N, C-alpha and C positions, 0 to 999 in steps of 0.2 A: 485669685476669684475672676480677676479679668482677663486672664489668658482663659479661665473654662468659658468666659461670656464670650469671646472672642471667637474659639473654636465652636462653639455651639453654632453660633451666629454662621460662620462660616458653613458648617456643615449642611444648615437649613438652608442658606441660598444655595448651594450645591445640587440637593435634591429637588429644590423647586426649579432649577434650572434646568434638571432634566427632564422633569413634568412638564415644561415649557418645549422643550426642544421635544419630545414626543406628539404632545400637542400639535407642533407647526410642523412634522413630519407628515402626521393623518390630515392634515387642512391642506399641504402642499401636496400630497396623495391625491387626495379629491379633486384638488383643483385641475389636477393633469388626467384624470379619469372622472369627468362628469357625466360621462354617458353611462349607464349601465345596461347590459341588454338581460331581460329576465326572460328565460324558457317558459313558455305555456306549452302543456302536455295535451293532448287533444282527450276528448272525452273526462275530465277529470273535475268537472262541475259537480257541488257548487265551492269546491276550493277555488278552481282558478279555471277561465277562458277568457277568450279574445273577441269582444264585440265592437265594431266597424273602429278596429286598430287599436282598441284604450283595453287595458286589463281588467274583469271583470272576475268577482268570486271573494270568497272569504281571504285567502293569501295574498289578490293583488290589494285588498283594503287595508290588512294587516302591513303591507311594506308600505303601502302610500304612508299611513300613520308613524311607522319607524323612519320615514326617511323625508317626512315632510318640512323640518327643518334644515335641511340638507343640501347644498348646492347639487344636486343631482338630478339628472334626466334619465327617465324610467323609458327604454325602449323594449316594449312588450314583442316579444317574437315567439311566434309559432315553430314548436321543433319537432311536431310529430307524434309519433306513439312514445312511452314511457320508455322503453329502451331506448328509442332513438334520442331522445332528451340527454339520457343518462350519456350517451356517445357524445352528443353534443358537448356537454359542461368537459369532458373528460378532453376532447380536441379543442377547447376554448373557442367554439363558435357561439357560446352563449357564456355569462357572467357569473349569473346565479339560476338556481333551479328550486323553486320552494316544494313543500311537501316531502322533503327528504328524510329517510330513517338512516339511520347509523348505520353502517357495514364497514368488517377491515378492509374487504375488497372497495369500496368507494371511496375510502379514508387515502389510497394512493394517489387518486387525482382532485380530492374536495377538499376544501377547510368550512367544518360545520360550525354554524353561530349556536348561539344555546336554545335550547331549548323553546319554541313560542306557543306548541301547542299540542294536545294528546286527544286523539280518538279513536276508538275501536275498530278492530276489524268484523267483519260481519260475513253471514254465510247466506246464500239462495238456493232454494230447492222447491219440486213441485211437489215430489211426492212425500206424505207424511210419513210413511213407511221406511224413506230412505233413510233420516236420522231419529234417534230417539231423544229427539228435544224435550226440556225441561224446563221451558224459559230462556236456555242458553246453551251454549255447544261447546265442549271441549276439543282440543284437538286433537285427542286421542278418539273421539267420538266419530272422526273423518275416516279412520282405519277404513281400508277394504272399499274406498268410492272410487268414483273418476271423476277429479276434481278439475275444474276452469278456473284460471288464474291470468292477469296481466303478465306478459314477459318481463322479465328482470324485476318484479317485486319482490321484496326484503324477505318475503315469507316463504318465496318458492324453493329455497333449499329444506325449511323444517318441514311443509308440507313433505316434500319429495321422501326425506326418511322415515314416514309413517309405514307399516308393514304392511304390505298388498295395496298399497295406496298407489293409485295412477295419477298424475299432474300433467294436464293438457296446459299450455300457456299460449296465449294469443295477443294479437297487438291491440286489440282495441275493444270498448264493451259490447259493442254491437256484435261482433264476431261470437265472443261469449254467450250472450244471451239469447243468440239465435242458435248454439249448440245446444243450451240449456232447453229453449222449446222441441226441438228435435231429438230431444233425448239421447245427446251424443255425449253428455256430461249429466251428471249426478247432481251435482253441486257446483255451485258458484262462488268463489271468495274474492272481496274485494271489499273495499271502505266503508263504514257503514253510511255516511252522509252519501258517498256516490252511489250507492244502492239505493239509498230513498230517495233521491234524485231521479235517478233511473227510473224507479218503479213509476213516480209520479207522472213521467214523460211520456214512457210506454209502458203499458201497465203489461203484466202477464198473468193471466189466467192461472189459478190456484196455486200461486206462491206464497212462498213462506221465507219469512225472513228474521234470522236468530244470531245475538249476537256472538261473536267467535271469543273466547274470554281470556284464554291464555295465551296467547299467540302475542310473542314478541313484537315489537317495531312500530308501537302505538304514537311515540311522541314523536313530534314532528320539526325538523331544522331547517334552516334555509343554508342550500350546499354551494356554496363558493368557489370558484376556482381556486386551485392550490396556491397561486402566484399572486394573488389577491389578499393578502392576511390584514392589510389596514383595512380593507373593506369589511373584514369579518368583525374586528373593533367596534368599528363605526354601528355597524348593524347591533350588536350585542349592547351598546348603550342607548340608544334606540327601545330596543327589547327591555331594558330594566325601565325604558322610561313609561311604558304601556301600563295604564291603571286596570283593575278590574273591571272598573265601570265600563270604561272602552273596549274589555273583549265582552263584558256582556251584550252590549250594542251589536257588536261585529256576530256574535254567537245568534243571538234572535233575530240578526238580519237574514244571514244566511243557513243557518240550522232551526227555523222558527216554523218547523212542521210537526205534525203527532201522524205516529205511522198508525193508520186506519184505512178500512176499505168501505167501498160503499158513495154514495154520494155524498158531497159536504149540503150545509145548512141551505146554502144562497141556491144550489143546483134544486135540490127539493122545493125551496117555493118555485123557482120558477119552472117545474115542470108542472105541480098543482095549479097555477095560474092559467097555463096553456091548455090543460086538459079540463078543467072543468067538471068532472065527473065525480060523483058523491063516492062512489065503491072505490075509484083509483085514488081520490084523499085519502080516505082510509086506510088501504093499500099502502101508501106514501107515509103516512103518519106512523103506521107499524115498523114500515123500513126506517124511517127515522130514528124512533126508540131503540128499534135495533143496533143501530150505527152508534148511537150514544154508549148503549151498553157495551160494545163490543170493546170499544173507546175506555170507557173506565176500566174494562178488565184486562186491557192491553194496560196501561197506566201503573195500573195498581201491578201486575206482574213484572213492570220493567222497576217499580220501586220496590217490591220484595227483591228481585236478582240484585240491584245495585245494593241493596241491604247486606246479603249475603256476600257479594262480593269483598266489601269493605270490610265484612267482619274477618273474612278468612284470607285477606290481602296486604301485604305492604303498602302503604299508599305512595311511597317517592317511589321505589323499583317496580311494583306490580308483581314481585313473588309472592307466592305463599306467604304466610306467616307462619308463627308458632303453633296455632289451634289448628291450621292445615295439615303442617307436618306432623303433628302428633296422630292426626287423624289418619292420615297417610301412613306411618310408623305401625300403627294397629294394624291396619290392614296387611301392611307387608309381612308380620310377627305369625298373623293367624295363617295367612298363606305359606309362609316357609316351615309352618308346625306341620302341615296338612302336606307339604310337597316333602320334608325331610331335606331341604334346601336353604343353606345361609344366603344373609345378603348382605350388604354392606352401609355405613355411612361415614359421612368425613366432617369434620368440624374445620372450617375453614378461618384465618383471621389476614386482613391484610397489613402486610408490615410496612411502616412508613407514613401510612394514610394520618394517623394525628398530627405529623408535622405538617404535610402538607393542607389539612384542614385549618391549622393555625396560623398556617404563612398566607393562604390565598383567600381563605374564608369558607363559611359554609357552602354557600352557592355553588363552588368550584369543587367541594367537598361532594356536594350531592350528586352533580354530574359525574362525577371519576365514581360512586357509587353504583348508578345508572350503568354505565359504560362495564363494567367490573363484571356487574350481574348479566349482561348479555355475553359478555364470553364466555360467562361460563356456562350459559342455557346453550348457546351454538357448540358446544365440545359434549354435550351430553346426550342421550337419546330421550325419547318424549316422555319414557314409561320412566324415566329417573326425576327427583323432585330437588330442584332449588331453591332453598328458604333462607330469609335475611331475618336473621335469628337477634340480631341487635345490635344496632351501630355497624362497625366494621365487621361484624362476624355473620359468617353463612354456613348452614347446615344442608349438606348433600345425603338424599336417600338414594343408593343402588338398588334397585328392590330385585336385581337379576342379575346380579354379578356376586355370585356364589365364592368364588376364590378369591385368597389373598393376594396372589400374582396379579389377576386381574383387575383389584379393588386399586392396589398400588401402583399399576400402569396408567390409569383413568387418571389418580393423583398427580404424577410426576408429569401429564402432558397438562393438566391444569396450571400447575407450577411454571411451567413453561411459558404458556399460552397469557397466564396471566401479568407476567411478568413484563411484556412488551410495552414500549411507551404508547400514553394517552396524550391524542390532541384533543385538551379543553379549553375552546375559547383559543386565548391566544400562548397559551403556556402547554409546552410538551413536558407529560409530568410520568411517572416512574414510580411505581410500586410493587412489591414482592408478597407472596403467600406462604403461611405454614401453615400444614394440614396433618390433621390427627386421623388415622384411620381405623375404625373398629367393624368387627364382624359380628353377627347375631348367629348362634349362639354363645360362639366364641368367649366374645368379652362382656357378654351380659346379656340378661334372658327378660329384659324388660326395658323401658324406653330411659328412664332416669340414669339405667347402668349404661347403657351404650354410651351415652350423650356425656355422659362422666368421664370413660372411659378414653372417648376420640380428642375429649378438651385436655385432657391429661397428654396424651401423645401429642396434641398440638403446641403445646408450651414445650415438651420435650422439644420437638423440631426447632421453637425459637430460641431455645437456652443453646442448640447446639451450632446455631448461626442465622438461622431464617433462611427463608427460601428453600426449603426442604421439606422432605414427610416422612414421617414416623408411624408406625403400627403400634396399634396397645397393646401395652402388654396382657397377657393371659388373666 
């Protein structure tokens, strides 16, 4: 018994010494790197900007909050256009770049913190006939349009994959909005807060603004130069300590606006006092009432749109959920029956995910699911649907893949792509995937039969050693 106690105490002391040493290593590194250069792109307000040499905006306040108890001096450095700032991070001219979304290309030279914020993409257009918008816009609705976007935004490749779509990249928002005004482009795509901020400061006549529902890359990370991994660990600790109350305060400070047109209440009162005409006052009163009505209608539409989105999408990954998959499967079957063509679905399961989730915790597991889902989306066409079916299970609908060989080729590409390592915080993680493939109507004539066939094929792939693909039995 004494020997057992001795060895337990020895092991405990050993692990405590390791933790203490890791803390000392980080502290020593911070002492040697106590000045951090933060890149500030132009035209990125209300996210980030520079005023009198100091950082302003949501990201600047968030970074101050994260590092407030650290012995760090932040140097705000204007790095130019977004494309130039990415290059500055790659060449280590700056140490941190805020508002980054994850991509495989950027991960070559960037270590990403955990997610600190999420915000939607949006589209700005002038002619209501340009888009068939019903409260929101999907990426598929942009087909055939001439789109403007800032160079090297993470969604550029996705937009270029839209059939018949022309994508024109600009250095800054002034160039893009000028092109929109001069009808050189039909639609401009950017972050919703940035577009609202731009319209508030530089109004565009007959402008229409809609949320872009299904574009990936809405999650924001601080990108850190890849050789400064201790800083990533330190920033992640700060992000973990941010409270919901602090998040709400920052959101209200920088995103506390309402999308509306016309005068504000204060402006209406000032005009009425200056004019003093009874007729004009009546006119202003009517305009005021109309403005209020438009505002209420807009808020109601936004609320309804959000409810529809939550009801049809997975909260963690933003992917379609089972309900939306079921609707799209039904549409695919009706289309296949009319055209007498087959289509494919795939059932995926991440091999080794449970062990990672158990070892590193749910937060790391959730980030891994997000990264894996982004890889799936990047490998598929916009006509395809990736659904988070539950846990670490995904279902993919390929409505325009009529042959077995084509479906298996897509599945094998996914197997290779998903098995590449994932950088999640300080961890380099690996998972593989087992995939089962079924085709309509060869393996089933309804939703349940197709999913069952693909599910059985997936388990056959697992039984054969995992990280493989199997076709459903006839």
